[in-house]
C-alpha positions in Angstrom: 37.4 -1.8 27.4 40.7 -0.2 28.4 40.6 2.9 30.5 42.4 5.2 27.8 39.6 4.2 25.3 36.8 4.9 27.9 38.1 8.3 28.5 38.5 9.1 24.8 34.9 7.7 24.4 33.3 9.7 27.1 34.7 13.0 25.8 33.4 12.1 22.3 29.9 11.2 23.7 29.8 14.4 25.6 30.6 16.3 22.5 27.7 14.6 20.6 25.4 15.4 23.4 26.3 19.1 23.3 25.8 19.2 19.5 22.5 17.3 19.6 21.6 20.0 22.2 22.4 22.7 20.1 20.5 21.6 16.9 16.9 23.0 17.1 15.1 21.5 14.2 14.2 18.0 13.6 15.5 17.5 10.2 18.8 18.8 11.2 18.8 16.6 14.1 18.0 13.7 11.9 20.9 14.7 9.6 23.4 14.9 12.5 22.2 11.3 13.6 22.6 9.9 10.1 26.0 11.5 9.6 27.5 10.3 12.9 26.0 6.7 11.9 27.4 7.0 8.4 31.0 7.8 9.7 30.7 4.9 12.2 29.5 2.4 9.4 32.3 3.4 7.2 34.7 2.4 10.0 32.7 -0.6 11.2 34.0 -4.1 10.9 30.6 -5.1 10.2 29.8 -2.6 7.3 29.3 -5.5 5.0 25.6 -5.7 6.6 23.3 -2.9 5.4 21.6 -3.1 9.0 24.8 -1.6 10.3 23.6 1.7 9.1 20.1 2.4 10.0 19.2 6.1 8.9 16.1 8.1 9.6 14.4 9.4 6.6 11.4 11.5 6.0 8.3 9.4 5.1 7.7 11.6 2.0 11.0 10.8 0.5 10.4 7.0 0.6 8.4 5.5 -2.5 7.0 2.0 -3.3 8.7 0.1 -6.0 6.7 -0.5 -9.2 7.2 -4.2 -9.6 5.6 -5.9 -6.4 1.8 -5.8 -5.8 2.4 -5.5 -1.8 -1.1 -7.2 -1.3 -1.7 -8.0 2.5 -4.7 -9.1 4.3 -6.5 -6.4 6.7 -6.0 -8.8 9.7 -2.2 -9.1 8.9 -1.9 -5.3 8.5 -3.6 -4.7 12.0 -1.2 -7.4 13.6 1.6 -5.2 12.1 0.1 -2.1 13.5 -0.2 -3.7 16.9 3.3 -4.8 16.9 4.8 -1.4 15.9 2.5 0.4 18.3 3.5 -1.9 21.2 7.2 -2.3 20.3 8.0 0.3 17.9 10.0 -0.2 14.6 12.1 -3.3 15.3 12.9 -3.8 11.5 14.0 -0.9 9.1 12.6 -0.5 5.6 15.0 -1.8 2.9 15.3 0.6 0.1 17.5 1.8 -2.7 18.6 5.4 -2.9 18.1 7.3 -6.3 20.6 10.2 -6.1 19.0 12.0 -9.2 15.6 12.0 -7.6 16.7 12.3 -4.0 14.2 9.4 -3.2 14.3 5.9 -1.5 12.6 3.2 -3.5 11.4 0.2 -1.4 13.0 -3.2 -1.9 11.4 -4.7 1.2 9.2 -3.3 3.9 6.1 -1.9 2.0 3.7 -2.5 5.0 6.1 -1.0 7.6 6.1 1.8 5.4 2.4 2.0 4.9 1.7 2.1 8.6 3.0 5.7 8.4 0.2 6.7 6.0 -2.6 4.6 7.4 -2.1 5.3 11.2 -1.6 8.8 12.3 -0.5 7.9 15.9 2.4 5.9 14.2 3.4 8.8 11.9 3.2 11.2 14.9 5.3 9.1 17.4 7.9 9.0 14.7 7.7 12.3 13.8 7.5 11.5 10.1 10.4 9.7 9.8 11.0 5.9 8.7 14.1 3.8 9.7 15.7 2.8 6.4 18.8 0.8 5.3 20.2 1.2 1.9 21.2 -1.5 -0.5 23.2 -0.5 -3.8 21.9 -2.8 -6.5 20.8 -2.6 -10.0 17.0 -3.2 -10.7 17.3 -6.9 -11.3 19.2 -7.4 -8.1 16.6 -5.4 -6.3 13.8 -7.4 -7.6 15.7 -10.6 -6.5 16.1 -9.3 -3.1 12.5 -8.4 -2.8 11.5 -12.1 -3.7 14.2 -13.4 -1.4 12.8 -11.4 1.3 9.4 -12.6 0.6 10.3 -16.1 0.1 12.2 -16.2 3.2 9.0 -15.1 5.0 6.9 -17.7 3.0 5.0 -15.1 1.2 5.0 -14.5 -2.5 2.2 -14.5 -5.0 2.8 -16.8 -8.0 1.3 -14.1 -10.5 3.7 -11.5 -9.3 6.7 -13.9 -8.9 5.9 -14.8 -12.6 5.9 -11.0 -13.7 9.2 -10.4 -12.0 10.9 -13.5 -13.4 9.7 -12.4 -16.8 11.3 -8.8 -16.2 14.5 -10.4 -15.2 14.7 -12.5 -18.2 13.7 -9.4 -20.3 16.6 -7.4 -18.6 19.0 -10.1 -19.5 19.5 -12.6 -16.8 19.8 -16.2 -17.7 17.9 -19.2 -16.3 21.1 -20.2 -14.2 21.2 -16.7 -12.7 17.7 -16.6 -11.8 17.7 -19.9 -10.2 20.9 -19.4 -8.2 20.0 -15.8 -7.1 16.5 -16.6 -6.0 17.0 -20.0 -4.7 14.7 -21.4 -7.2 14.4 -25.1 -8.8 14.5 -25.4 -12.6 10.8 -26.8 -12.5 9.7 -23.8 -10.6 11.3 -21.6 -13.1 9.6 -23.4 -16.2 6.2 -23.1 -14.5 6.8 -19.3 -14.1 7.9 -18.9 -17.6 4.6 -20.6 -18.9 2.8 -18.1 -16.5 4.4 -15.0 -17.6 5.0 -15.8 -21.2 4.7 -19.2 -22.6 0.8 -19.0 -22.2 0.9 -16.1 -25.0 3.1 -18.3 -27.1 1.0 -21.7 -26.8 -2.8 -20.4 -26.4 -5.1 -23.1 -25.2 -2.2 -25.5 -24.6 -1.7 -26.7 -21.0 1.5 -26.6 -19.1 3.9 -29.3 -20.6 7.2 -30.4 -19.3 8.2 -30.9 -23.1 8.5 -27.1 -23.4 11.8 -27.3 -21.7 14.6 -25.8 -23.6 17.9 -27.5 -24.1 19.4 -25.1 -21.7 16.8 -25.9 -19.0 17.3 -29.7 -19.3 21.1 -28.9 -18.7 20.3 -26.8 -15.8 17.9 -29.3 -14.1 20.5 -32.1 -14.4 23.0 -30.0 -12.8 20.5 -29.1 -10.2 19.7 -32.5 -9.4 23.3 -33.6 -9.3 24.4 -30.8 -7.0 21.5 -32.0 -4.6 22.4 -35.6 -4.8 25.9 -34.6 -3.6 24.8 -32.5 -0.9 22.0 -34.7 0.5 23.3 -38.1 -0.5 20.1 -39.1 -2.4 18.6 -38.3 -5.9 16.8 -35.2 -6.1 13.0 -35.7 -7.3 
């Protein structure tokens, strides 16, 4: 770093230190930190990434979503607790901010959030604040983001996935959009449509590939051709 920049930076850092020292209450300190980070984020060449702006938010202002069951085994929750206890929060909660309610709805990180409720030492050590990154997306996009996060970790229950896919279809997304946004194969989507809705239309009838719509047949053909081109062999 050039000396002229370093001198300016040193001056700015000193002013920030004086400002933080002058603020007494915790909520105001968090607001100062978040405001400074927000300004840096807006100027950052990396602002396309939500993690570029991690803000500290009161635990009570963060709420679970109503579309993901968020089930985890006790042993896994204990391991997560040990991880956060030993290393602190290394990953923020991903949330959507509702300006009308002044609340943050969780997209990913329900169990990191739950630690604050289940373990008083974690709550106290973080003074009741959670690290949060915000994504600005509509409800379908938020559900898709939740699924992508879970699938990337290799975790997502089939039943909960089917419910979310059903809601996405109800909210207007096409088969193509769901497959493309979730990284899902057409055959998988067909099965989920059966689990979430087809079973109601075809009572006592087992899953059948013949239920494919014309649109699904077209989509599957395009999917196979794409994978054939990418991998050099026929997709099965």
